[in-house]
TORKOL-4160 file (C-alpha; in steps of 0.2 Angstrom, whole numbers, padded with zeros to 4 digits, m for minus):
213
<pt num="1" X="m0136" Y="0190" Z="m0324"/>
<pt num="2" X="m0124" Y="0203" Z="m0319"/>
<pt num="3" X="m0122" Y="0208" Z="m0302"/>
<pt num="4" X="m0126" Y="0227" Z="m0306"/>
<pt num="5" X="m0143" Y="0221" Z="m0313"/>
<pt num="6" X="m0149" Y="0213" Z="m0295"/>
<pt num="7" X="m0151" Y="0224" Z="m0280"/>
<pt num="8" X="m0140" Y="0219" Z="m0262"/>
<pt num="9" X="m0150" Y="0209" Z="m0253"/>
<pt num="10" X="m0145" Y="0207" Z="m0234"/>
<pt num="11" X="m0135" Y="0191" Z="m0228"/>
<pt num="12" X="m0150" Y="0180" Z="m0220"/>
<pt num="13" X="m0158" Y="0185" Z="m0236"/>
<pt num="14" X="m0145" Y="0178" Z="m0248"/>
<pt num="15" X="m0143" Y="0163" Z="m0237"/>
<pt num="16" X="m0162" Y="0157" Z="m0238"/>
<pt num="17" X="m0159" Y="0158" Z="m0255"/>
<pt num="18" X="m0145" Y="0148" Z="m0258"/>
<pt num="19" X="m0153" Y="0135" Z="m0245"/>
<pt num="20" X="m0168" Y="0134" Z="m0255"/>
<pt num="21" X="m0173" Y="0129" Z="m0273"/>
<pt num="22" X="m0171" Y="0143" Z="m0283"/>
<pt num="23" X="m0188" Y="0137" Z="m0292"/>
<pt num="24" X="m0198" Y="0127" Z="m0279"/>
<pt num="25" X="m0192" Y="0136" Z="m0265"/>
<pt num="26" X="m0191" Y="0120" Z="m0257"/>
<pt num="27" X="m0178" Y="0116" Z="m0241"/>
<pt num="28" X="m0161" Y="0110" Z="m0246"/>
<pt num="29" X="m0155" Y="0104" Z="m0229"/>
<pt num="30" X="m0165" Y="0097" Z="m0214"/>
<pt num="31" X="m0176" Y="0112" Z="m0206"/>
<pt num="32" X="m0164" Y="0110" Z="m0191"/>
<pt num="33" X="m0149" Y="0115" Z="m0201"/>
<pt num="34" X="m0158" Y="0126" Z="m0212"/>
<pt num="35" X="m0166" Y="0138" Z="m0195"/>
<pt num="36" X="m0147" Y="0136" Z="m0186"/>
<pt num="37" X="m0139" Y="0143" Z="m0203"/>
<pt num="38" X="m0153" Y="0159" Z="m0204"/>
<pt num="39" X="m0153" Y="0163" Z="m0186"/>
<pt num="40" X="m0133" Y="0163" Z="m0187"/>
<pt num="41" X="m0136" Y="0176" Z="m0202"/>
<pt num="42" X="m0149" Y="0187" Z="m0192"/>
<pt num="43" X="m0134" Y="0188" Z="m0181"/>
<pt num="44" X="m0121" Y="0190" Z="m0192"/>
<pt num="45" X="m0132" Y="0205" Z="m0201"/>
<pt num="46" X="m0130" Y="0215" Z="m0183"/>
<pt num="47" X="m0113" Y="0212" Z="m0184"/>
<pt num="48" X="m0111" Y="0217" Z="m0202"/>
<pt num="49" X="m0120" Y="0233" Z="m0197"/>
<pt num="50" X="m0108" Y="0238" Z="m0179"/>
<pt num="51" X="m0124" Y="0234" Z="m0170"/>
<pt num="52" X="m0116" Y="0217" Z="m0161"/>
<pt num="53" X="m0099" Y="0209" Z="m0156"/>
<pt num="54" X="m0092" Y="0195" Z="m0150"/>
<pt num="55" X="m0085" Y="0194" Z="m0131"/>
<pt num="56" X="m0074" Y="0180" Z="m0123"/>
<pt num="57" X="m0078" Y="0177" Z="m0104"/>
<pt num="58" X="m0070" Y="0162" Z="m0094"/>
<pt num="59" X="m0076" Y="0148" Z="m0104"/>
<pt num="60" X="m0087" Y="0158" Z="m0114"/>
<pt num="61" X="m0091" Y="0165" Z="m0131"/>
<pt num="62" X="m0105" Y="0180" Z="m0128"/>
<pt num="63" X="m0112" Y="0192" Z="m0138"/>
<pt num="64" X="m0113" Y="0210" Z="m0133"/>
<pt num="65" X="m0122" Y="0225" Z="m0140"/>
<pt num="66" X="m0114" Y="0240" Z="m0149"/>
<pt num="67" X="m0130" Y="0250" Z="m0154"/>
<pt num="68" X="m0147" Y="0246" Z="m0146"/>
<pt num="69" X="m0155" Y="0259" Z="m0161"/>
<pt num="70" X="m0170" Y="0252" Z="m0170"/>
<pt num="71" X="m0165" Y="0241" Z="m0183"/>
<pt num="72" X="m0177" Y="0243" Z="m0196"/>
<pt num="73" X="m0184" Y="0225" Z="m0199"/>
<pt num="74" X="m0191" Y="0212" Z="m0188"/>
<pt num="75" X="m0180" Y="0198" Z="m0188"/>
<pt num="76" X="m0164" Y="0208" Z="m0184"/>
<pt num="77" X="m0176" Y="0217" Z="m0171"/>
<pt num="78" X="m0181" Y="0201" Z="m0162"/>
<pt num="79" X="m0163" Y="0197" Z="m0161"/>
<pt num="80" X="m0158" Y="0214" Z="m0154"/>
<pt num="81" X="m0171" Y="0215" Z="m0141"/>
<pt num="82" X="m0165" Y="0199" Z="m0134"/>
<pt num="83" X="m0149" Y="0201" Z="m0134"/>
<pt num="84" X="m0152" Y="0217" Z="m0124"/>
<pt num="85" X="m0162" Y="0209" Z="m0112"/>
<pt num="86" X="m0151" Y="0194" Z="m0108"/>
<pt num="87" X="m0131" Y="0198" Z="m0112"/>
<pt num="88" X="m0125" Y="0184" Z="m0104"/>
<pt num="89" X="m0129" Y="0168" Z="m0114"/>
<pt num="90" X="m0115" Y="0160" Z="m0124"/>
<pt num="91" X="m0118" Y="0164" Z="m0143"/>
<pt num="92" X="m0123" Y="0143" Z="m0144"/>
<pt num="93" X="m0136" Y="0146" Z="m0134"/>
<pt num="94" X="m0141" Y="0162" Z="m0146"/>
<pt num="95" X="m0141" Y="0151" Z="m0160"/>
<pt num="96" X="m0152" Y="0138" Z="m0155"/>
<pt num="97" X="m0165" Y="0149" Z="m0147"/>
<pt num="98" X="m0168" Y="0160" Z="m0163"/>
<pt num="99" X="m0167" Y="0145" Z="m0175"/>
<pt num="100" X="m0185" Y="0141" Z="m0168"/>
<pt num="101" X="m0191" Y="0155" Z="m0179"/>
<pt num="102" X="m0178" Y="0160" Z="m0190"/>
<pt num="103" X="m0183" Y="0153" Z="m0205"/>
<pt num="104" X="m0202" Y="0160" Z="m0204"/>
<pt num="105" X="m0195" Y="0177" Z="m0199"/>
<pt num="106" X="m0184" Y="0179" Z="m0213"/>
<pt num="107" X="m0197" Y="0173" Z="m0226"/>
<pt num="108" X="m0209" Y="0186" Z="m0219"/>
<pt num="109" X="m0197" Y="0199" Z="m0222"/>
<pt num="110" X="m0193" Y="0192" Z="m0239"/>
<pt num="111" X="m0212" Y="0191" Z="m0244"/>
<pt num="112" X="m0214" Y="0208" Z="m0237"/>
<pt num="113" X="m0199" Y="0213" Z="m0249"/>
<pt num="114" X="m0208" Y="0205" Z="m0265"/>
<pt num="115" X="m0192" Y="0191" Z="m0264"/>
<pt num="116" X="m0205" Y="0176" Z="m0261"/>
<pt num="117" X="m0222" Y="0173" Z="m0265"/>
<pt num="118" X="m0233" Y="0171" Z="m0251"/>
<pt num="119" X="m0237" Y="0153" Z="m0244"/>
<pt num="120" X="m0252" Y="0145" Z="m0251"/>
<pt num="121" X="m0263" Y="0138" Z="m0237"/>
<pt num="122" X="m0266" Y="0121" Z="m0240"/>
<pt num="123" X="m0279" Y="0106" Z="m0229"/>
<pt num="124" X="m0262" Y="0099" Z="m0222"/>
<pt num="125" X="m0251" Y="0115" Z="m0221"/>
<pt num="126" X="m0243" Y="0129" Z="m0231"/>
<pt num="127" X="m0233" Y="0124" Z="m0245"/>
<pt num="128" X="m0215" Y="0129" Z="m0249"/>
<pt num="129" X="m0213" Y="0149" Z="m0253"/>
<pt num="130" X="m0204" Y="0149" Z="m0272"/>
<pt num="131" X="m0195" Y="0164" Z="m0275"/>
<pt num="132" X="m0204" Y="0177" Z="m0285"/>
<pt num="133" X="m0189" Y="0177" Z="m0297"/>
<pt num="134" X="m0178" Y="0163" Z="m0300"/>
<pt num="135" X="m0162" Y="0171" Z="m0308"/>
<pt num="136" X="m0164" Y="0182" Z="m0293"/>
<pt num="137" X="m0164" Y="0168" Z="m0281"/>
<pt num="138" X="m0150" Y="0158" Z="m0291"/>
<pt num="139" X="m0140" Y="0174" Z="m0290"/>
<pt num="140" X="m0131" Y="0171" Z="m0273"/>
<pt num="141" X="m0125" Y="0154" Z="m0274"/>
<pt num="142" X="m0121" Y="0159" Z="m0292"/>
<pt num="143" X="m0107" Y="0173" Z="m0286"/>
<pt num="144" X="m0102" Y="0159" Z="m0274"/>
<pt num="145" X="m0097" Y="0149" Z="m0289"/>
<pt num="146" X="m0091" Y="0161" Z="m0298"/>
<pt num="147" X="m0079" Y="0169" Z="m0286"/>
<pt num="148" X="m0072" Y="0150" Z="m0281"/>
<pt num="149" X="m0069" Y="0146" Z="m0299"/>
<pt num="150" X="m0060" Y="0162" Z="m0303"/>
<pt num="151" X="m0052" Y="0161" Z="m0285"/>
<pt num="152" X="m0057" Y="0180" Z="m0283"/>
<pt num="153" X="m0056" Y="0187" Z="m0266"/>
<pt num="154" X="m0075" Y="0188" Z="m0256"/>
<pt num="155" X="m0082" Y="0206" Z="m0252"/>
<pt num="156" X="m0087" Y="0203" Z="m0233"/>
<pt num="157" X="m0105" Y="0199" Z="m0233"/>
<pt num="158" X="m0100" Y="0185" Z="m0246"/>
<pt num="159" X="m0087" Y="0178" Z="m0236"/>
<pt num="160" X="m0098" Y="0175" Z="m0221"/>
<pt num="161" X="m0110" Y="0168" Z="m0232"/>
<pt num="162" X="m0099" Y="0155" Z="m0239"/>
<pt num="163" X="m0091" Y="0153" Z="m0219"/>
<pt num="164" X="m0110" Y="0147" Z="m0215"/>
<pt num="165" X="m0113" Y="0138" Z="m0231"/>
<pt num="166" X="m0100" Y="0127" Z="m0225"/>
<pt num="167" X="m0104" Y="0127" Z="m0208"/>
<pt num="168" X="m0122" Y="0120" Z="m0210"/>
<pt num="169" X="m0118" Y="0106" Z="m0224"/>
<pt num="170" X="m0125" Y="0117" Z="m0238"/>
<pt num="171" X="m0111" Y="0120" Z="m0249"/>
<pt num="172" X="m0109" Y="0100" Z="m0255"/>
<pt num="173" X="m0126" Y="0102" Z="m0261"/>
<pt num="174" X="m0123" Y="0118" Z="m0272"/>
<pt num="175" X="m0105" Y="0122" Z="m0275"/>
<pt num="176" X="m0096" Y="0115" Z="m0289"/>
<pt num="177" X="m0079" Y="0117" Z="m0282"/>
<pt num="178" X="m0076" Y="0113" Z="m0263"/>
<pt num="179" X="m0059" Y="0121" Z="m0261"/>
<pt num="180" X="m0055" Y="0119" Z="m0243"/>
<pt num="181" X="m0039" Y="0130" Z="m0247"/>
<pt num="182" X="m0051" Y="0144" Z="m0255"/>
<pt num="183" X="m0062" Y="0142" Z="m0241"/>
<pt num="184" X="m0049" Y="0143" Z="m0225"/>
<pt num="185" X="m0043" Y="0160" Z="m0235"/>
<pt num="186" X="m0058" Y="0168" Z="m0238"/>
<pt num="187" X="m0062" Y="0165" Z="m0219"/>
<pt num="188" X="m0046" Y="0170" Z="m0213"/>
<pt num="189" X="m0049" Y="0187" Z="m0222"/>
<pt num="190" X="m0063" Y="0188" Z="m0211"/>
<pt num="191" X="m0064" Y="0199" Z="m0195"/>
<pt num="192" X="m0061" Y="0187" Z="m0179"/>
<pt num="193" X="m0078" Y="0191" Z="m0174"/>
<pt num="194" X="m0087" Y="0184" Z="m0189"/>
<pt num="195" X="m0074" Y="0170" Z="m0191"/>
<pt num="196" X="m0080" Y="0165" Z="m0171"/>
<pt num="197" X="m0098" Y="0167" Z="m0177"/>
<pt num="198" X="m0096" Y="0154" Z="m0190"/>
<pt num="199" X="m0084" Y="0143" Z="m0179"/>
<pt num="200" X="m0100" Y="0144" Z="m0166"/>
<pt num="201" X="m0112" Y="0139" Z="m0179"/>
<pt num="202" X="m0103" Y="0124" Z="m0186"/>
<pt num="203" X="m0101" Y="0118" Z="m0166"/>
<pt num="204" X="m0122" Y="0120" Z="m0166"/>
<pt num="205" X="m0125" Y="0112" Z="m0182"/>
<pt num="206" X="m0112" Y="0097" Z="m0174"/>
<pt num="207" X="m0123" Y="0096" Z="m0161"/>
<pt num="208" X="m0139" Y="0096" Z="m0171"/>
<pt num="209" X="m0134" Y="0082" Z="m0180"/>
<pt num="210" X="m0126" Y="0071" Z="m0166"/>
<pt num="211" X="m0144" Y="0073" Z="m0159"/>
<pt num="212" X="m0154" Y="0068" Z="m0172"/>
<pt num="213" X="m0143" Y="0050" Z="m0172"/>
């Protein structure tokens, strides 16, 4: 399916599809890593739209709100409201905080948009939310794989998607070619603020993996 046949998705929606099976909707990674990735993607959406940027203070990397106007959707508005209210926390703290609800928040937005089927209620809990269209769910990772195979430059959102997928460890599960050189070049092409977000996500994921041992 060609890219022109599909509507553009947000960064977090793209990453959600990549981190879940495109038919069953089951998570491909541990829930903590999935949550951290989606939290970073929500922050990435705010950065891609010019709402938030990165600032360096002694010993910390923080997020600074540039535009506090309403975002129009729940996950980014939730993050933005907290950033406005408590502007001095480091990026790592925000990733851990937002990761607690990022999966549910992004899934709810995607369900409302008709991208995911509503969760089926069962006696022992809800089932995984399957995509409404498997082809649409498979397209983000398919798009990345094609770009890597052809060594094509990535548009900015796909560069961040690629970086976050590698940072969470999901790339080894869904990418045909890991291509470290292509990864380095794709990340280097991003603005410094987005490169920092990817680096901070990788650090948070590393801490989460160590804490599970």
